N, C-alpha and C positions, 0 to 999 in steps of 0.2 A: 298719552298711550290708550289702548283699547284692550279689555280682555272679556272673555266669555263668561258669563254668570250662569249657572246651573242650578237649578232648584227641583228638589225631589221631596214631595209630601209623603208623610207616613199616615195614611187615612185620610179622614175627610177634612176640609178646610173651608174657611169663609172669609171673603174680603168684601166688606160691606159696602153698598152703594151709597149709604149715607145712615140718618137716623132711621129707627124703626117707624114704620107706618101702620098703624092698627095692629100693633103686636107682631107683625112681620118684618123681619130683616132679610132683605134681599141682597143676593150676591153678584159679583162681578166673575166673568170667565177667564180673566188674566190678573197679574200681579201688579199693581202700580208701583212706580218707583218709590214713592213715599212709604209704601207699605213695608219692603225689605230694608230699606233706609232706616226707618224708624224702629225696626226690630233689632237692627245692628246697634243703633245708638241706645236704645233701651237695655240691650245686653251688656255694652260696655260700661254704661252708667252704673249698673248693678254691680259690676264687678270693681267698682271704686276707681274708675278712669275720670280725670278732672275734666271740667267743662272746657278749659283752654286746649287740652289735648283732643277733644271732640272737635272742637272749632277747626283745628288744623286738618283733621280727617275729612269731616263732612263739610268742606268749603263750598262756595258758590260754582267753584270751577270743577268741582268733581260731579259727574251726572250719573246718577243712579237709575238706569233704563227701565222701561217697562218690560216684564217678563211675560211671554206668550207660551202657551201650551205647545209641545212638540211631541213627535213619536218617541217611544222608549230607546230606539237605536240611536246611535250617535250620528251626528252629521246633519242635522235638520235646524233650520231657523224658523220661528213662529212668527206670524204678522197678522193685522186685521185685513180682510179683504177690502180692496179698494171700492169706493162707492160707485165707481164707473163699471163695475164687473155685473154681468148678468148671467142668469141659467135657464134652461128649459124649465116650463112650468111642470111638466110630466116626469121626467128624469133627470132633471139638471143637476150639476155639481161635479165636484172632483171626486173620483174613486172609480173602481172597477164596476161595470155595467151602467154606469151613469152617462150622460150625453155631453159631460164636459162644461165649460165656462167659455164666456167671451167678454171681451172687455171693450168699451164703447170710447174710450177717451180719443184714440187716434182717429177712428170714424168722424166722431163729433168735431173735431179739430180741422180735419179735411174738408169738411161740408162747410165749416166756417171760413175756410180760406177759399172756397170755391175749387177745391182740387177734387179728383174723382174718388168716390167711395160708392162700391157696390154692395156693401153689407145690408142683407135683408133683417128685418126686426123678427126673425123666427129662428128656432132650433135648426141647426144645419144637418141634423140626423133625421128628426121626424116631423120637423116643419110646424111644430106647435110655438105658441107665442112665447116670448122670454118674460121673465121677471126679475126683480132686482135680487142681487145674491150677497147677502150680509153674514157675517160670522167670521170664523178664523180659519186660518190656512198656515200650511209649514212648506217651505221651500227646502230642497236637497242642497247642501253643500257642495255635493259631489256630482252635480248635474243629472240627478235621477228623476227630476220633474216636481211635481206639486201634488200636496194632499190636502183635504179637507179635514179640520179637526173639530169635533163636536165634543162638547163637555157635558159629562153625565152629572146632573145634580139630584138631590135627595132631601126631602123634608124632614127636619128633626123638631120634635116638640120637647120643649123644656119649661119647667116651673119657674115662675117668677119669683125674685127674691124682694123680702122687706128690707129696705134700706135702714130702718131703725134698729131692727133687731138681728138682721143678717141671717134671717131664717125664711123659709118658704112662705110666700105670700099666699093668703087663701083666696082661691078663685082666680089667680092669674097665671095663664099661659101664653107662651110665645113660640113662634115658629121660626126656624132658622133655615135659610135657603142654601144648604151646604153643598159643595162639590168634591167629586172624587178622583178627578184626573191628577196623576202625580208629577208628571214630568214639565218643568218649564225652563225657558232659555231667553236669555237677552244680554244685554252688555252693560259694562261699567267703563267709563271713560273719565280720564283726567291725567294729571301729572303722574309721573313715575314716583315721585317721592311721597305723593298722597296714596298711591296704592301700596307702597311698602310700609307706610305707616299703618294703614288699615290691616294687613296682613299681620304684621307684628302684634297689633293690638288684639286681634282675634286669638292668635296663637297664645297670647299670654292669659287671655281670658278662658278659653276651652281648648281642650285637646282636639286634634283631628281624629275624625271618625270616618274610616271610608273615603279619606281625601277630602272631606268637607267638614263645617262646623254645624252642629246641631242649633236651630234657632226657632224660635215659635212666633208666628205672626198672623196678623188678622184678627177677626172677631171671635169671641167665644173660647179664648185660649184657656180660660180656668175651666172650661167644659170639656176639655180634652181635645179642641180642634186646632189645627194650625201647625203642628209638629212638622218638621222638615230639616233637610240636609242641605246646606248652600255650599257651592264649590266656585271657587274664583280660578279660572284657567288662564295663566298669563301667556302672552304671545300667540293668541289665536290669528289665524290667517284671515284676510278680509273676505266677507261673504259676498260681495258684489264686485263687478268689473270696475276698472278706474273710472273716476268721474268723467274725464274727457271722452273716454270711450262709450260711456253711456249717453253723454250729450249728443255725440256724433252719430250713433245709432238711432236715436231718437228722430234727428232730421232726415237720415237715410230712409227710415222705414215710413215717416210721414209722407215722403214722397218729394222733397224739396231738392232742388240742385244746389249745386257748391255757389252758385252766384246769387241765391236768394238773399235779398237785404236785410232779413231778420231771422234771429235764432228763436226756437220754441222750447220750453221745457216745462215739466210738471214737478211739483213737490206733494209727495203721497204722504200723509200723516201716518206715523207709527204710534203716536201717542196724541193726547188732546192738546189742542193749541189754543193758548190765551194769549191774545195780541190786541188790546182796546185801542180804538182809534181816538180821534180828537171830537170833542163836544159830546161825549157820552156814548160814542158808536160802539158797539161790542166787538168790531173788528176793524183792524188798520192795515191789514196785508195788501190792500189796494193803494195805500198812499205811501210814496217812498220817503216822505219827511217821518213817518212813524216807523218805518223798517231802519231808518238811520239811529234810532235810538237802541237798537239791538244788535245791527250789523254794521261793521265799519265801513266796508265798500258796497255800495248800492249802485249798480250799473246806471249810465246815464240813458234816458229813454225807455226804461223799464215800465212795462204796462201790463196789468193784470186783466186777464181775459175771463170776465164773470160768466160769458154765455157758454163757456165750455168747461167751466170748473164744476165740481161736485162737492158740495158742503152742506153738512147736516150739523144740528147744535144739540148740545146736551147739558143739563145743569148737573154740577158737581158739589158734592157736600160730603161731609166726614166728621170724624170725632179725633180731636187733638189729644193724644195721651200726655203730651207734657203740660198742655194748658188746663187739661180736665174740662174742656168746653168744646162745643161743636165748631167745626171750621167755618169760615164764611162761604156762603153759597156763591159760586161764580157759573158763568155760561161761557163754553168752550166750543170749538169745533172737534166734532168726534175723530177719533182714530179712523183711518179709512179716508178722511176726506181729501178730495185731489184739488191742487191749487195750479192753475195754468198761467204762464206769462209769456210775453215776448219781449225781446231787446234786440237793438241793432246789431247786426253781425260784426260791425267796426268795434263794438264793445265787447267782443268774446272774452278779452283777458279779464275785463272786470265782472264778467259774467260767471267765468270758472272761480275767481277769487269769492264772489258772493256766495255761491253754491257750496264751496269748500267751507267757507265759515259757518254755514247753516248746519251742514252735516256733522262738523265737528264740534259746535257750540250748541247747537239747538237754536229755535227761533221763539221768541215772545218771553212770557213770564214763566217763573216756577221751573227753570231747566234743570236746576240741581235735583228735581224729583222725577226728572225723565220726561217732562212735558216740553212739547215744541220739537219733539224729534222728527225728521222727515227725510225721506229718500228722494234723490234727485232722479227723474227719469226712470222709475222703477221698471226692471225687466218684465214684471208681470204684465205691463200694458203692451208690451211688444210681444212678448210670447202668446197671450191670448186675444190678440188684435182681432176685432171682429171682421174685418176685411180679408181674414185668412179664412178660407171656405173648407171644412173638413169633408172628406168624401170617403164613405166606407167602401172599400174594394172588396172583391169576392173572396179573399182569404181572411178577411175580417180585420185588416189593419186600417190605420187612419193616414191618409194622405193629406197634406197641407198645401193649398194652392193659394197663392197671395194675389188677389186682384190687383191690377195696374192702377197706381195711384199717381197718374202723371201730373205735372205742375202745368198751371196755365200761363 
């Protein structure tokens, strides 16, 4: 089952990127699954819950997804912008008065397949050049479009403590890169039995406040940061169209006929992907043998298209409260990376089973902490397809004209 998770911070908060560098603790713009998973585990342990009970609640099959910022009103889903997104250099981005965004996954794939693509690498409104569009956005669950999300941050200066005396250390200051955006949303996914155990344990630990549980998470909790209210909403409706419909829409907008011998699809990462390959290689998503370690059904003839994929890397580190030690440093593909594959049309049933398992269970390592979450054929790529040319009418409205992408 899948349930919506909503987190509302009361004041400033800080989810650290790792250990401090030169007395500066930098923060993230979102809440990793390990942050709120660990906060709940710490709360239950402090309430006297046994380790056996926690093992049943926090099993490897239960996925605590990443939480992304959303607008204050209901009905929005946050996500990292795909690495294939571009914006106008002058007034690009999503929002009133801006020139919008474009996505170059489908145009690049059309050109790779020798299909027709007429998208110019310039803004369709002012003809200025395009640049990479990075950051966070939100999609309306009611079909009201997309919004860009920008997190406001503030620097907090604090006095260091002497561990020997537990008093202020002379001449030691450090800076906290705190954030103030309050509203976050994401998903918890697992068995219904695990969900019921989690709710029962939380209810026995703390009473509900405004439909949620007070929690503290992140860095500098003792300094007053990270107080939040966590809500678990059971029975939320899916936020995306059915998987097969997305796959078919992707082929249709790509410009392929029904008789084309191959299917093409994308995996757009909502969280980091740690999928080590053989021989010490940091990635293995191009190797069917590696994929079979994590996914039970890998389509025959599956091929990774590196030329049209968009992948960037980031090192991850952190602090384990349970160990009292730094976490091992790993290198993973960043959220927003886009992996593109092709598979024979004859293996469509295998492709659907493969993609269904990825969306339900995640891909790679650390899936219980929300890593490896991917969206198949994300509607963002179709909605902002750069081969759609936006024309400003005299009335000030935008009309979308899709250039013909005929097959060869």
